[in-house]
C-alpha positions, 0 to 999 in steps of 0.5 A: 497426486492427491496425496501430495496436494494434501501434504502441501495444504500447510503452504497458504498458512505458511505464506500468511505467517510470512506475510505477518513476519515481514510486517513485524520486522517492518515495524521494528525497522520503522521505529529503529530510526530514519535510515531504516524506513526504506528497508521497512517499506521494502518489507511491506512490499514483500508482505503484500507479495506473500499476502496475494500469494496465500490466496492464490496458493489456497485456491490452487491447493483447495485449502480454503478454511475459516482458520486460513481466513482469520489467520489472513486477517490477523496477518494483514492487520499487522503488515498493513495496519500496524507496519504502515502506522509505525512508518507514518509515525516516523515520517511525521516525527521527522517532518515535525523536526522532534527528537527524544522522548515522545512524552516530552513533546508539545501537546500539539505535536503529540496529538498529530503523532497520535493521529497516525493511529487511524491507519491501524484502527481503520485498517482492523475495521476494514478487515472485520467488515470484509470478513462478515460482508458477502458482497465483497467476494468479487469486489471491495467496499472501500480502499483495501488495506494492502493499497493504503499500506503500499501507498505509505510505504512508497513514501520513504522510497520516494524520499530516498530517490535521487534524479540519477535513479531514474533508469529511463533517463540513465538509459537515454543518456547512455544512448543519446547523450541526454542529461536528466531534465532540470524541471524533472530534478525540481519536481522530484525535490519539490515532492520530497520537501514540500509534500512528503517531508511536510506535516500539513500534507502528511496528515491529510494523507494519513487521515483521508486515505484511512477513512477511505478504507471504511467508506462503503464506496465499491472499489472495482476488484483486480480479480478476473473471472476470465482473461478476456479483454472484453470482459475485463477492459477497466482492469486491463487498462488500469494495470497497463496504465500502472505499469507504464507509470511505474516504468517512467517515474518508478516509485513516485508512480504509486501514490498517483496509481492509488489515487487514480484507482480511487478516483476511477472507482468513485467515478464508476460507482457515481455513474452506476448509481445514475444509471440505476 
């Protein structure tokens, strides 16, 4: 049995490289044009699955190594730093209603587009801090890079949604002949047009969540030392909230889940400081 496990110790590195490959392909697609953004977003989500799986596989196969640790950080820098930066660049470019060569844009437009590079800068800073900080073994300081990347990846998916895409309303219509609420349609359109296709919303989202990655505010970890509810009330309650939100409003839930995660972590940190 031990011989079989030793032969499988390459699996975590293979999963890490698969994550990096998804990030590279996502970057290519994000820069290919607006129609490819959805596929780029899906690739970031797939990369996050590989990123979770490589750590799980390394623990399962007892294949932890310094090489694997560095490889994981480099892959994360691509998949959760470069790729979301490319997506945000494309989103901002569309929101500014500009086309053609980058160097022919007006100065203020170039400045706004360049600002999205804060994502990759803060991502690599976050990853470097994580590698040298022993206190982050069971918790995080600052928003994790995959969380920020998933937030950005959700924007093209939300922009591509139609009212008919909500399975819960399709189910209700099939069973009870209930049509999609007009208010929900307006809410979806407002979110797409006035928030995620508006440079004055995209810019703050880009900057604020990027800075959250390099802050020293502790963020609660979803890792559990045991599976008992009493020992992990916060994690279980948050996961239940996330699943319910995803089931009801699908991709629209992602920004609210990430925002909720940040707010709960900040409140928990403030309460802990007051108790001390």
